Residue frames as a rotation matrix with the C-alpha (Angstrom) as fourth column:
MET 1
0.062 -0.661 0.748 -113.85
-0.028 -0.750 -0.660 -52.91
0.998 0.020 -0.065 -211.14
GLU 2
0.530 0.170 0.831 -114.88
-0.790 -0.259 0.556 -53.17
0.310 -0.951 -0.003 -207.51
GLY 3
0.987 -0.152 0.058 -113.51
0.125 0.939 0.321 -56.72
-0.103 -0.310 0.945 -207.40
GLN 4
0.394 -0.897 0.201 -110.22
0.596 0.083 -0.799 -55.59
0.700 0.435 0.567 -208.82
SER 5
0.052 -0.403 0.914 -109.75
-0.429 -0.835 -0.344 -52.69
0.902 -0.374 -0.216 -206.40
SER 6
0.704 0.210 0.678 -110.60
-0.710 0.203 0.674 -54.80
0.004 -0.957 0.292 -203.38
ARG 7
0.902 -0.431 0.001 -108.33
0.430 0.901 -0.061 -57.59
0.025 0.056 0.998 -204.59
GLY 8
0.218 -0.846 0.487 -105.55
0.304 -0.415 -0.858 -55.06
0.927 0.335 0.167 -205.19
ASP 9
0.282 -0.067 0.957 -106.00
-0.780 -0.597 0.188 -53.77
0.558 -0.800 -0.221 -201.65
ASP 10
0.956 0.096 0.277 -105.77
-0.246 0.778 0.579 -57.33
-0.160 -0.622 0.767 -200.34
THR 11
0.625 -0.780 0.027 -102.48
0.671 0.519 -0.530 -58.01
0.399 0.349 0.848 -202.12
ASN 12
0.018 -0.616 0.788 -101.07
-0.116 -0.784 -0.610 -54.71
0.993 -0.081 -0.085 -200.90
ALA 13
0.547 0.247 0.800 -102.22
-0.790 -0.164 0.590 -55.53
0.277 -0.955 0.106 -197.39
THR 14
0.970 -0.178 0.163 -100.56
0.102 0.915 0.391 -58.94
-0.219 -0.363 0.906 -197.46
ASP 15
0.561 -0.808 0.178 -97.32
0.349 0.036 -0.936 -57.82
0.750 0.588 0.302 -199.13
PRO 16
0.113 -0.578 0.808 -96.06
-0.710 -0.616 -0.341 -55.82
0.695 -0.535 -0.480 -196.13
ASP 17
0.646 0.146 0.750 -96.76
-0.694 0.522 0.496 -58.81
-0.319 -0.840 0.438 -193.93
ARG 18
0.944 -0.264 0.196 -94.87
0.316 0.894 -0.317 -61.14
-0.091 0.361 0.928 -196.26
GLN 19
0.598 -0.746 0.293 -91.88
0.047 -0.332 -0.942 -58.95
0.800 0.577 -0.164 -197.05
PRO 20
0.305 -0.556 0.773 -90.50
-0.909 -0.412 0.063 -58.48
0.283 -0.722 -0.632 -193.53
SER 21
0.883 0.093 0.460 -90.41
-0.304 0.860 0.410 -62.22
-0.358 -0.502 0.788 -192.97
PRO 22
0.700 -0.714 0.009 -87.33
0.499 0.480 -0.721 -62.77
0.511 0.510 0.693 -195.20
ASP 23
0.112 -0.673 0.731 -85.57
-0.394 -0.705 -0.589 -59.97
0.912 -0.222 -0.344 -193.32
ARG 24
0.492 0.120 0.862 -86.43
-0.869 0.132 0.477 -61.62
-0.057 -0.984 0.170 -190.01
ALA 25
0.988 -0.121 0.101 -85.18
0.128 0.990 -0.060 -64.95
-0.093 0.072 0.993 -191.36
LYS 26
0.435 -0.875 0.215 -81.84
0.512 0.043 -0.858 -63.43
0.741 0.483 0.467 -192.35
SER 27
0.117 -0.386 0.915 -81.35
-0.499 -0.820 -0.282 -61.39
0.859 -0.423 -0.289 -189.21
ASP 28
0.866 0.067 -0.495 -80.53
0.331 0.665 0.670 -64.19
0.374 -0.744 0.554 -186.79
PRO 29
0.734 -0.594 0.330 -77.99
-0.664 -0.730 0.164 -62.48
0.143 -0.339 -0.930 -184.50
PHE 30
0.484 -0.563 0.670 -76.21
-0.195 0.677 0.710 -65.74
-0.853 -0.474 0.218 -183.74
LEU 31
0.522 -0.261 0.812 -75.58
0.788 0.511 -0.343 -66.46
-0.325 0.819 0.473 -187.42
ILE 32
0.870 -0.225 0.438 -74.50
0.035 -0.859 -0.510 -62.86
0.491 0.459 -0.740 -188.00
CYS 33
0.624 -0.666 0.408 -71.95
-0.695 -0.235 0.679 -63.17
-0.356 -0.708 -0.610 -185.17
CYS 34
0.410 -0.458 0.789 -70.70
0.284 0.886 0.366 -66.44
-0.867 0.074 0.493 -186.64
ARG 35
0.718 -0.117 0.686 -70.30
0.681 -0.091 -0.727 -64.82
0.148 0.989 0.015 -190.07
ILE 36
0.834 -0.425 0.352 -68.42
-0.427 -0.901 -0.077 -61.86
0.350 -0.086 -0.933 -188.61
PHE 37
0.472 -0.679 0.562 -66.14
-0.504 0.315 0.804 -64.19
-0.723 -0.663 -0.193 -186.66
GLY 38
0.533 -0.240 0.811 -65.55
0.625 0.758 -0.187 -66.20
-0.570 0.606 0.554 -189.84
VAL 39
0.837 -0.224 0.499 -64.51
0.266 -0.631 -0.729 -63.03
0.478 0.743 -0.469 -191.67
ILE 40
0.681 -0.611 0.404 -62.14
-0.731 -0.527 0.433 -62.08
-0.052 -0.590 -0.806 -188.84
THR 41
0.423 -0.509 0.750 -60.64
-0.049 0.814 0.579 -65.57
-0.905 -0.282 0.319 -188.92
SER 42
0.686 -0.133 0.715 -60.23
0.718 0.282 -0.636 -65.42
-0.117 0.950 0.288 -192.70
LEU 43
0.842 -0.376 0.386 -58.51
-0.201 -0.884 -0.423 -62.04
0.500 0.278 -0.820 -192.46
ALA 44
0.534 -0.667 0.519 -56.15
-0.680 0.026 0.733 -63.37
-0.503 -0.744 -0.440 -189.77
ALA 45
0.427 -0.357 0.831 -55.31
0.406 0.897 0.177 -66.38
-0.808 0.262 0.528 -191.96
ILE 46
0.803 -0.138 0.580 -54.74
0.523 -0.303 -0.796 -64.11
0.286 0.943 -0.171 -194.98
LEU 47
0.757 -0.561 0.335 -52.43
-0.631 -0.760 0.153 -62.00
0.169 -0.327 -0.930 -192.84
CYS 48
0.389 -0.607 0.693 -50.54
-0.280 0.638 0.717 -65.17
-0.878 -0.473 0.078 -191.89
ILE 49
0.648 -0.131 0.750 -50.27
0.695 0.506 -0.511 -66.03
-0.313 0.852 0.419 -195.59
VAL 50
0.871 -0.310 0.382 -48.78
-0.029 -0.807 -0.590 -62.61
0.491 0.502 -0.712 -196.34
VAL 51
0.578 -0.673 0.461 -46.29
-0.770 -0.263 0.581 -62.87
-0.270 -0.691 -0.670 -193.47
ASN 52
0.381 -0.432 0.818 -45.23
0.078 0.896 0.437 -66.38
-0.921 -0.102 0.375 -194.44
VAL 53
0.775 -0.117 0.621 -44.82
0.630 0.071 -0.773 -65.43
0.047 0.991 0.129 -198.11
LEU 54
0.788 -0.507 0.349 -42.67
-0.429 -0.859 -0.280 -62.42
0.442 0.071 -0.894 -197.15
SER 55
0.436 -0.636 0.636 -40.61
-0.668 0.245 0.703 -64.58
-0.603 -0.731 -0.318 -194.79
ALA 56
0.553 -0.207 0.807 -40.18
0.456 0.886 -0.085 -67.30
-0.698 0.415 0.584 -197.44
ILE 57
0.867 -0.244 0.434 -39.05
0.303 -0.433 -0.849 -64.74
0.396 0.868 -0.301 -200.00
GLY 58
0.631 -0.650 0.422 -36.54
-0.762 -0.622 0.180 -63.36
0.145 -0.435 -0.888 -197.49
SER 59
0.425 -0.461 0.779 -35.26
-0.314 0.732 0.605 -66.86
-0.849 -0.502 0.166 -196.69
PHE 60
0.608 -0.165 0.777 -34.83
0.683 0.607 -0.405 -67.83
-0.405 0.777 0.482 -200.33
LYS 61
0.903 -0.255 0.346 -33.38
0.031 -0.765 -0.644 -64.44
0.429 0.592 -0.683 -201.32
ASN 62
0.493 -0.743 0.453 -30.72
-0.867 -0.374 0.331 -64.43
-0.076 -0.555 -0.828 -198.63
GLY 63
0.326 -0.334 -0.884 -30.06
-0.300 0.850 -0.432 -68.14
0.896 0.406 0.177 -199.02
SER 64
-0.395 -0.522 0.756 -29.49
-0.844 -0.118 -0.523 -68.18
0.362 -0.845 -0.394 -195.30
ASP 65
-0.702 0.228 0.675 -32.02
-0.329 0.737 -0.591 -70.85
-0.632 -0.636 -0.442 -194.41
ILE 66
-0.718 0.417 -0.558 -33.64
-0.509 0.232 0.829 -72.88
0.475 0.879 0.046 -197.16
PHE 67
-0.742 0.442 -0.504 -35.37
0.594 0.783 -0.188 -75.06
0.312 -0.439 -0.843 -194.56
ASP 68
-0.588 0.526 -0.615 -37.18
0.276 -0.584 -0.763 -72.02
-0.761 -0.618 0.199 -193.18
GLY 69
-0.651 0.325 -0.686 -38.32
-0.719 -0.553 0.420 -71.05
-0.243 0.767 0.594 -196.69
ILE 70
-0.702 0.395 -0.593 -39.75
-0.068 0.791 0.608 -74.51
0.709 0.467 -0.528 -197.30
PHE 71
-0.707 0.423 -0.567 -41.37
0.696 0.273 -0.664 -74.42
-0.126 -0.864 -0.487 -193.86
ARG 72
-0.618 0.451 -0.644 -42.99
-0.210 -0.884 -0.418 -71.09
-0.758 -0.122 0.641 -194.72
CYS 73
-0.710 0.361 -0.605 -44.30
-0.633 0.050 0.773 -72.49
0.310 0.931 0.193 -198.02
TYR 74
-0.658 0.488 -0.574 -46.04
0.506 0.851 0.143 -75.29
0.558 -0.197 -0.806 -196.13
ALA 75
-0.644 0.417 -0.641 -47.48
0.498 -0.408 -0.765 -72.72
-0.581 -0.812 0.055 -193.72
VAL 76
-0.705 0.384 -0.597 -48.88
-0.622 -0.738 0.260 -70.79
-0.341 0.555 0.759 -196.69
ILE 77
-0.693 0.436 -0.574 -50.52
-0.232 0.618 0.751 -73.92
0.682 0.654 -0.327 -198.13
ILE 78
-0.576 0.484 -0.658 -52.13
0.784 0.555 -0.278 -74.86
0.230 -0.676 -0.700 -194.82
ALA 79
-0.683 0.323 -0.655 -53.24
0.146 -0.818 -0.556 -71.26
-0.715 -0.475 0.512 -194.21
VAL 80
-0.765 0.448 -0.463 -54.98
-0.610 -0.273 0.744 -71.33
0.206 0.851 0.482 -197.60
PHE 81
-0.566 0.568 -0.598 -56.93
0.420 0.823 0.384 -74.36
0.709 -0.034 -0.704 -196.32
VAL 82
-0.625 0.325 -0.710 -57.95
0.669 -0.246 -0.701 -72.29
-0.402 -0.913 -0.064 -193.27
VAL 83
-0.751 0.335 -0.569 -59.25
-0.437 -0.898 0.048 -69.47
-0.495 0.285 0.821 -195.49
VAL 84
-0.663 0.498 -0.558 -61.11
-0.444 0.339 0.830 -71.89
0.602 0.798 -0.003 -197.75
ALA 85
-0.653 0.423 -0.629 -62.60
0.664 0.719 -0.206 -73.71
0.365 -0.552 -0.750 -194.74
GLU 86
-0.725 0.368 -0.582 -64.09
0.230 -0.667 -0.708 -70.42
-0.649 -0.647 0.399 -193.54
THR 87
-0.733 0.496 -0.466 -66.06
-0.675 -0.441 0.592 -70.12
0.088 0.748 0.658 -196.78
GLU 88
-0.443 0.514 0.735 -67.81
-0.292 0.692 -0.660 -73.40
-0.848 -0.507 -0.157 -195.87
TRP 89
-0.227 0.296 -0.928 -68.22
-0.967 0.048 0.252 -74.44
0.119 0.954 0.276 -199.49
GLU 90
0.697 0.609 0.378 -70.10
-0.647 0.762 -0.036 -77.70
-0.310 -0.220 0.925 -199.80
PHE 91
0.751 -0.464 -0.470 -67.32
-0.111 0.613 -0.782 -79.27
0.651 0.639 0.409 -201.92
ILE 92
-0.269 -0.907 0.325 -64.65
-0.518 -0.149 -0.842 -78.41
0.812 -0.395 -0.429 -199.36
MET 93
-0.093 0.304 0.948 -66.75
-0.980 0.140 -0.142 -79.71
-0.176 -0.942 0.285 -196.48
LYS 94
0.923 0.385 -0.019 -67.28
-0.378 0.895 -0.235 -83.01
-0.073 0.224 0.972 -198.33
PHE 95
0.473 -0.827 -0.304 -63.58
-0.144 0.268 -0.953 -83.19
0.869 0.494 0.008 -199.15
SER 96
-0.678 -0.731 -0.079 -62.41
0.036 0.075 -0.997 -82.63
0.734 -0.679 -0.024 -195.59
LYS 97
0.297 0.885 -0.359 -64.87
0.404 0.224 0.887 -83.81
0.865 -0.408 -0.291 -192.96
VAL 98
-0.120 -0.401 -0.908 -62.64
0.991 0.014 -0.136 -82.70
0.067 -0.916 0.395 -190.08
LEU 99
-0.955 -0.256 0.148 -63.01
0.259 -0.966 -0.002 -79.03
0.143 0.037 0.989 -191.07
LYS 100
-0.139 0.977 0.159 -66.78
0.163 -0.136 0.977 -79.33
0.977 0.162 -0.141 -190.68
TYR 101
0.614 0.303 -0.729 -66.29
0.721 0.162 0.674 -79.59
0.322 -0.939 -0.119 -186.92
TRP 102
0.836 -0.191 0.515 -65.13
-0.225 -0.974 0.004 -76.53
0.501 -0.119 -0.857 -185.07
VAL 103
0.734 -0.625 0.265 -62.60
-0.178 0.200 0.963 -78.35
-0.655 -0.754 0.036 -182.89
GLY 104
0.302 -0.615 0.728 -60.78
0.833 0.542 0.113 -79.62
-0.464 0.572 0.676 -185.99
ARG 105
0.569 -0.025 0.822 -60.94
0.565 -0.715 -0.412 -76.23
0.598 0.699 -0.393 -187.63
GLY 106
0.927 -0.206 0.314 -59.61
-0.361 -0.722 0.591 -74.56
0.105 -0.661 -0.743 -184.48
MET 107
0.557 -0.761 0.331 -56.72
0.227 0.523 0.821 -77.04
-0.799 -0.382 0.465 -184.19
LEU 108
0.288 -0.423 0.859 -55.76
0.957 0.086 -0.278 -76.31
0.044 0.902 0.430 -187.80
GLN 109
0.739 0.023 0.673 -55.82
0.124 -0.987 -0.102 -72.57
0.662 0.159 -0.732 -187.11
ILE 110
0.860 -0.465 0.209 -53.66
-0.322 -0.177 0.930 -73.02
-0.395 -0.867 -0.302 -184.01
PHE 111
0.398 -0.724 0.564 -51.22
0.679 0.646 0.350 -75.11
-0.617 0.243 0.748 -186.05
VAL 112
0.384 -0.222 0.896 -50.94
0.764 -0.468 -0.443 -72.37
0.518 0.855 -0.010 -188.71
ALA 113
0.898 -0.030 0.439 -50.47
-0.224 -0.890 0.397 -69.73
0.379 -0.455 -0.806 -186.00
VAL 114
0.689 -0.686 0.234 -47.64
-0.036 0.290 0.956 -71.73
-0.724 -0.667 0.175 -184.42
MET 115
0.266 -0.586 0.766 -46.03
0.927 0.373 -0.037 -72.28
-0.264 0.719 0.642 -187.83
THR 116
0.617 0.003 0.787 -46.25
0.408 -0.856 -0.317 -68.56
0.673 0.517 -0.530 -188.53
ARG 117
0.897 -0.224 0.381 -44.67
-0.434 -0.609 0.664 -67.71
0.083 -0.761 -0.644 -185.19
ALA 118
0.756 -0.631 0.174 -41.84
0.504 0.731 0.461 -70.25
-0.418 -0.261 0.870 -185.52
TYR 119
-0.027 -0.942 0.335 -38.25
0.999 -0.017 0.032 -69.09
-0.025 0.335 0.942 -186.10
PRO 120
0.888 0.443 0.122 -38.73
0.450 -0.893 -0.028 -65.43
0.097 0.079 -0.992 -185.10
GLU 121
0.444 -0.744 -0.499 -35.06
0.438 -0.305 0.845 -64.83
-0.781 -0.594 0.190 -184.26
TYR 122
-0.489 -0.679 0.548 -33.92
0.819 -0.141 0.556 -64.03
-0.300 0.721 0.625 -187.79
LEU 123
0.166 0.641 0.749 -36.63
0.773 -0.556 0.304 -61.33
0.612 0.529 -0.588 -188.07
LYS 124
0.315 -0.042 -0.948 -35.26
0.834 -0.464 0.298 -59.20
-0.453 -0.885 -0.112 -185.21
ASP 125
-0.708 -0.641 -0.295 -33.54
0.407 -0.713 0.571 -56.89
-0.577 0.284 0.766 -187.70
ARG 126
-0.784 0.556 0.277 -36.78
0.099 -0.328 0.939 -56.52
0.613 0.764 0.202 -189.71
SER 127
-0.939 0.335 -0.076 -38.99
0.040 -0.114 -0.993 -55.10
-0.341 -0.935 0.093 -186.98
ASN 128
-0.361 0.855 -0.372 -41.99
-0.913 -0.405 -0.046 -54.41
-0.190 0.323 0.927 -189.23
LEU 129
-0.112 0.273 -0.955 -42.17
-0.534 0.794 0.290 -58.00
0.838 0.543 0.057 -190.43
PHE 130
-0.853 -0.231 -0.468 -41.60
0.251 0.605 -0.756 -59.26
0.457 -0.762 -0.458 -186.90
LEU 131
-0.791 0.612 0.011 -44.49
-0.387 -0.486 -0.784 -57.12
-0.474 -0.624 0.621 -185.62
LEU 132
-0.091 0.761 -0.643 -46.76
-0.981 0.044 0.190 -58.29
0.173 0.648 0.742 -188.45
GLN 133
-0.412 -0.140 -0.901 -45.78
-0.162 0.984 -0.079 -61.89
0.897 0.113 -0.428 -187.74
SER 134
-0.985 0.021 -0.169 -46.61
0.170 0.188 -0.967 -61.51
0.011 -0.982 -0.188 -184.05
ILE 135
-0.527 0.841 -0.123 -49.96
-0.722 -0.519 -0.458 -59.84
-0.449 -0.152 0.881 -184.70
SER 136
-0.031 0.551 -0.834 -51.08
-0.881 0.380 0.283 -62.36
0.473 0.743 0.473 -187.32
SER 137
-0.554 -0.226 -0.801 -50.00
0.002 0.962 -0.273 -65.43
0.833 -0.153 -0.532 -185.37
TYR 138
-0.974 0.195 -0.112 -51.55
0.118 0.022 -0.993 -64.32
-0.191 -0.981 -0.044 -182.07
LEU 139
-0.391 0.878 -0.274 -54.76
-0.867 -0.452 -0.211 -63.23
-0.309 0.155 0.938 -183.78
LEU 140
0.002 0.362 -0.932 -55.12
-0.670 0.692 0.268 -66.59
0.742 0.624 0.244 -185.55
LEU 141
-0.810 -0.319 -0.492 -54.14
0.151 0.697 -0.701 -68.38
0.567 -0.642 -0.517 -182.34
ALA 142
-0.821 0.563 0.089 -56.96
-0.339 -0.356 -0.871 -66.58
-0.459 -0.745 0.484 -180.50
CYS 143
-0.048 0.824 -0.564 -59.45
-0.997 -0.002 0.082 -67.44
0.067 0.567 0.821 -183.27
GLY 144
-0.283 -0.130 -0.950 -58.35
-0.299 0.953 -0.041 -71.07
0.911 0.273 -0.309 -183.14
ALA 145
-0.986 -0.083 -0.147 -58.75
0.115 0.309 -0.944 -71.17
0.123 -0.948 -0.295 -179.36
VAL 146
-0.477 0.879 -0.026 -62.27
-0.738 -0.417 -0.531 -69.72
-0.477 -0.233 0.847 -179.66
TYR 147
0.027 0.467 -0.884 -63.11
-0.852 0.474 0.224 -72.36
0.523 0.747 0.411 -182.28
VAL 148
-0.636 -0.315 -0.704 -61.83
0.009 0.910 -0.415 -75.19
0.771 -0.270 -0.576 -180.08
VAL 149
-0.952 0.306 0.012 -63.73
-0.037 -0.077 -0.996 -74.00
-0.304 -0.949 0.085 -177.00
SER 150
-0.247 0.906 -0.343 -66.87
-0.907 -0.341 -0.247 -73.36
-0.341 0.250 0.906 -179.06
GLY 151
-0.174 0.125 -0.977 -66.55
-0.632 0.746 0.208 -76.77
0.755 0.654 -0.051 -180.65
ILE 152
-0.905 -0.167 -0.391 -66.31
0.181 0.681 -0.710 -78.42
0.384 -0.713 -0.586 -177.25
LEU 153
-0.733 0.669 -0.122 -69.45
-0.161 -0.345 -0.925 -76.51
-0.661 -0.658 0.361 -176.21
CYS 154
-0.436 0.529 0.728 -71.22
0.792 0.609 0.032 -77.76
-0.427 0.591 -0.685 -179.40
ILE 155
-0.061 0.374 -0.926 -71.73
-0.145 -0.921 -0.362 -74.24
-0.988 0.112 0.111 -180.77
GLY 156
-0.815 -0.314 -0.487 -70.91
-0.512 -0.003 0.859 -75.48
-0.271 0.949 -0.159 -184.28
ILE 157
-0.797 0.593 0.114 -73.79
0.603 0.775 0.187 -77.96
0.022 0.218 -0.976 -184.14
CYS 158
-0.008 0.798 -0.603 -76.14
0.581 -0.487 -0.652 -75.15
-0.814 -0.356 -0.460 -183.07
LYS 159
-0.353 -0.192 -0.916 -74.89
-0.485 -0.800 0.354 -73.01
-0.800 0.569 0.189 -185.96
ARG 160
-0.990 -0.034 -0.137 -75.49
-0.135 0.512 0.848 -75.78
0.041 0.858 -0.512 -188.51
ALA 161
-0.480 0.875 -0.056 -78.99
0.845 0.444 -0.298 -76.37
-0.237 -0.190 -0.953 -187.11
ARG 162
0.083 0.501 -0.861 -79.85
0.213 -0.853 -0.476 -72.67
-0.974 -0.144 -0.178 -187.35
GLN 163
-0.656 -0.369 -0.659 -78.42
-0.539 -0.383 0.751 -72.48
-0.529 0.847 0.052 -190.86
SER 164
-0.934 0.344 0.101 -80.55
0.334 0.731 0.596 -75.39
0.131 0.589 -0.797 -192.04
LYS 165
-0.128 0.913 -0.387 -83.61
0.823 -0.119 -0.555 -73.81
-0.553 -0.390 -0.736 -190.38
GLU 166
-0.118 0.007 -0.993 -82.84
-0.220 -0.975 0.019 -70.52
-0.968 0.221 0.117 -192.12
LEU 167
-0.909 -0.269 -0.317 -82.42
-0.364 0.143 0.921 -72.25
-0.202 0.953 -0.227 -195.48
SER 168
-0.688 0.718 0.108 -85.68
0.725 0.671 0.159 -74.17
0.042 0.188 -0.981 -195.12
ARG 169
0.044 0.689 -0.723 -87.47
0.546 -0.623 -0.560 -70.96
-0.837 -0.370 -0.404 -194.10
ASP 170
-0.416 -0.266 -0.870 -86.03
-0.484 -0.745 0.459 -69.10
-0.770 0.612 0.181 -197.10
GLN 171
-0.998 0.057 -0.023 -87.08
0.015 0.585 0.811 -71.95
0.059 0.809 -0.585 -199.39
ALA 172
-0.356 0.927 -0.118 -90.59
0.892 0.299 -0.339 -71.94
-0.279 -0.226 -0.933 -197.93
ILE 173
0.028 0.320 -0.947 -90.85
0.082 -0.945 -0.317 -68.17
-0.996 -0.069 -0.053 -198.45
LYS 174
-0.741 -0.355 -0.569 -89.65
-0.523 -0.226 0.822 -68.54
-0.421 0.907 -0.018 -202.04
ASN 175
-0.875 0.467 0.128 -92.18
0.474 0.771 0.425 -71.31
0.099 0.432 -0.896 -202.69
LEU 176
-0.081 0.872 -0.482 -94.94
0.756 -0.262 -0.600 -69.18
-0.650 -0.413 -0.638 -201.17
GLU 177
-0.191 -0.058 -0.980 -93.99
-0.342 -0.932 0.121 -66.23
-0.920 0.358 0.158 -203.38
ASP 178
-0.965 -0.164 -0.206 -93.99
-0.252 0.339 0.907 -68.50
-0.079 0.926 -0.368 -206.46
LEU 179
-0.578 0.816 0.028 -97.43
0.814 0.578 -0.061 -69.83
-0.066 -0.012 -0.998 -205.54
GLU 180
0.032 0.572 -0.820 -98.71
0.399 -0.759 -0.514 -66.29
-0.916 -0.311 -0.253 -204.97
ARG 181
-0.543 -0.314 -0.779 -97.34
-0.534 -0.587 0.609 -65.17
-0.648 0.746 0.151 -208.33
ARG 182
-0.980 0.197 0.013 -98.91
0.149 0.697 0.702 -68.19
0.129 0.690 -0.713 -210.04
ARG 183
-0.287 0.922 -0.260 -102.26
0.848 0.118 -0.516 -67.48
-0.445 -0.369 -0.816 -208.32
GLU 184
-0.057 0.222 -0.973 -102.18
-0.103 -0.971 -0.215 -63.89
-0.993 0.088 0.079 -209.57
GLU 185
-0.846 -0.283 -0.451 -101.42
-0.472 0.007 0.882 -65.10
-0.247 0.959 -0.139 -213.10
LEU 186
-0.808 0.586 0.061 -104.31
0.580 0.771 0.263 -67.56
0.107 0.248 -0.963 -212.97
GLU 187
-0.075 0.795 -0.602 -106.67
0.637 -0.426 -0.642 -64.90
-0.767 -0.432 -0.474 -211.61
SER 188
-0.309 -0.077 -0.948 -105.70
-0.474 -0.852 0.224 -62.52
-0.825 0.518 0.227 -214.40
LEU 189
-0.983 -0.015 -0.182 -106.23
-0.165 0.506 0.847 -65.28
0.079 0.863 -0.500 -216.99
LEU 190
-0.530 0.842 -0.102 -109.62
0.827 0.488 -0.280 -66.05
-0.186 -0.232 -0.955 -215.44
LEU 191
-0.005 0.504 -0.863 -110.60
0.208 -0.844 -0.494 -62.36
-0.978 -0.182 -0.101 -215.56
ASP 192
-0.637 -0.295 -0.712 -109.44
-0.593 -0.402 0.697 -62.12
-0.492 0.867 0.081 -219.17
SER 193
-0.957 0.291 0.019 -111.44
0.248 0.780 0.574 -65.21
0.152 0.554 -0.818 -220.15
ARG 194
-0.237 0.914 -0.329 -114.58
0.821 0.008 -0.571 -63.80
-0.520 -0.405 -0.752 -218.49
ALA 195
-0.094 0.149 -0.984 -114.20
-0.149 -0.980 -0.134 -60.46
-0.984 0.134 0.114 -220.27
C-alpha cells in the first residue's frame, strides 16, 4: 500500500509537468500569427469568389458582356486555388510546388485581386456590388503583397521549419505518453502477478 500511494503521488507530480508541455508546443506566437493571416487571406479569397460569381451571373443574365462572364468564371476557379492553397494540404502542396513558396502564393493572390477588380465600369449602377468588389480585391491585393514581401524575406522557410519542429515535438510527447501508459500497465501487471 505504501508503494502504491508513493507511486501514485509520483505520477501526479509528473503529470502537471508533462501536460503543460503540449500547450507550450502549440502556443508558438509566430505560427499562430501565420494561421490567423492564412484565415484572413482565405476569407478575402472567398469574398472575391462571391463577388466574381455575382458579377458573372449579372453578365450572363443581362447578356451584355459574355466575355466578362467567362473572365469572372476563370477568376472564381483561380480564387478557389488560393483558398485551397491556404489550407496547406499535403496533396495540394505536392500537386503545385509553386504554392509552397510564399512569393508564388502571393503572386497568385495579386493576380486574383486584379482579375476581381477588372472591368469595374459596368458596376457603377450597382453600388453595393462595386463596393464589395473594391473591398475584396484590395484586401486580397494587400494579403498578396504581404506574402510576396514575406517570401522575399524567407519568412515562409522559417514557418515551415517551426512547423516541422512543432510536429516532431508533438510526436515526441505522444510517444512519451504511450511509453508512460505502457509502463503503468506493466507495473500493474507486475503488482497483480506478485499478489
